[in-house]
Structures are given as C-alpha cells and as structure tokens.
N, C-alpha and C positions, 0 to 999 in steps of 0.2 A: 792219273797222278793227283787229281783232286782228292781222291780217297786218302792217299798218303798224306796230303797236307792236312786233311781233317784228323787223321790219326795223330799227326804231330801236335795239333792243337789240344787233343784229348789225352796226351801222354801222361799227364799228372793223375788222371783218373783210372788209368789202366794198370792192372796188377803186374803185367809183364812188360818188358821194354817195348816201346813202339818203334816201328820201322820208320825212320825219318826220311830217308832219301834212297832211291835206287837209281843209279846213273846208268848211262848207256854202256859203261864198261863193267857193269855188274858189281860195282863196289857199293857197299852199303854202310850206313852209320846206324848202330844200335845204341840206344841211350840207356846206360846203366849208371848214369851220373858222370861218366867220362866217355869220350869218343873212342871207338875201336873200329878200325877200318880193315876189312878183309874182302876177298873176292867170294861171291856166292857160288856155291857148288851147283851143279845142274839140278840136283834134287831140291836144294833150297829155293832156286829160281822157280821150279815147278810148284813147290808148296806155296810160295808167295803168290804166284799167278793164280793158283787154285783158290787161295783165301780171298784174293782180290775179286775174282769172279763170283765167289759165293756171297761176298758182302754186297757186290753190285746187284746180284739177283735178289738178295734179301731186301735191299732198299727199293728195288723196282717193285717187288711184291707189296711192300708197305705203301709205296706211293699209289699203286693201283687201288689198294684197299681204301686209302684216304680219299682218292678221287671218286670212288663208289659211295663211300659212307657220307661224305659231306652233303651232296644233293639230297640223299635220303633223309638225313637229319633235318635239313632245312625244310623239306616238304613235310616231315612229321610235325614239326613245330607250327608250320603254317596251317596245316590241316587241323591240328588240335585247336589252335586259336580260332580258326574259322568255324569249326563245329560248335564250340562254346558260344561264340558271339551269335551265330546263326540260330542256335537253339533258343537263346534268351530272347532274341528278336522275334522269332516265330511264336513263342509262348506269349509274349506281350501283345502280339497282334491277335492271337486267338482268344484271349481272356478279356474280351470286350463284351459287355452284356447285350449291347444292341445287335451283335452278330450271332448270338446263341440260337435264335429262331431259324436264321438262314443256314447256319452250320449243321443243325440237327435235322434238317429236311431230308427226306429220302427221295432219291431221284426216281423218275417214272420207270426206267428200265429195271432198276433194282426191285421196285415194288411189284412189277409184272413177273419177274423171275421168282420172287418170293411166293406170289399167289399160285404160279404154276407148280412150284415145288410142293406147296401145301395141298393143292388139288391131287397131285400124284401120290402123296402120302395117304390121303383119305381113300383114294381109289385102291391103293395097294392093301390098305387095312381091310376094305370091303372084300377084296379078292381072297384074302387069307381066311376070312370068316366062312366062305363057302366051301 
C-alpha cells in the first residue's frame, strides 16, 4: 500500500490517472479530475496486482544496484586520492640528492646473478664458434 501512496503523491506527474486507493472491498478511486467509484473486475485486480509486483521488483533491483554501487564508488574515490597522494609523497622522498648513491647501488645477489649470466653468455659464444 506504500506504493499506492507514492503513486498518489506523484499523480500530477503521471500521464495516466493514478490509482489512489484500493480497499478491501475492491472499490477503487481513479483520479481524472473527479472521483469515480466502481468495483474492480477480476482481471483489473490481477493487472493491478501484477503492476504492483513489477514495480516492487523494479525498486528492489534498483535498491540492490545502489547498495552495490555506493561502496564501489566510495572505494574508487578513496583509492584514487590515496594513489595520487602516495605517489607525490614517494617521489618527494626519492628525489633527495643525498640518497642517490644509496638508491643506485646494486645488491650483491643481483651482481652475482649478472656475472653468472655474463659468463654463461661468453661460454655459449665460445661453444658456437667450435
């Protein structure tokens, strides 16, 4: 019935008359500028029920989509802000002249791997010549 109250509030924006009230006796009021009361037929009751179910399903789908999209949107903006601020902070920490010598040093394990790879390349070149 909340749906029918919402339709009643929106009746000025709807191109067709809004169903204002459905009572337990199946009497309805249709707003065409004047009130007309009549009993709903079985088919009209079924159609009204079907439309109400479809509208409820539609709003349920929309609510779920909003519930899914709001946290995603918040995380998107948080992550975007974090990456921008973190990148600027890291760059400011890296571009200090006193740290250049330390940052450009090659670790021992990397230099050993590079020497081994260089020796293997020389050995393979010798093997090809024979």
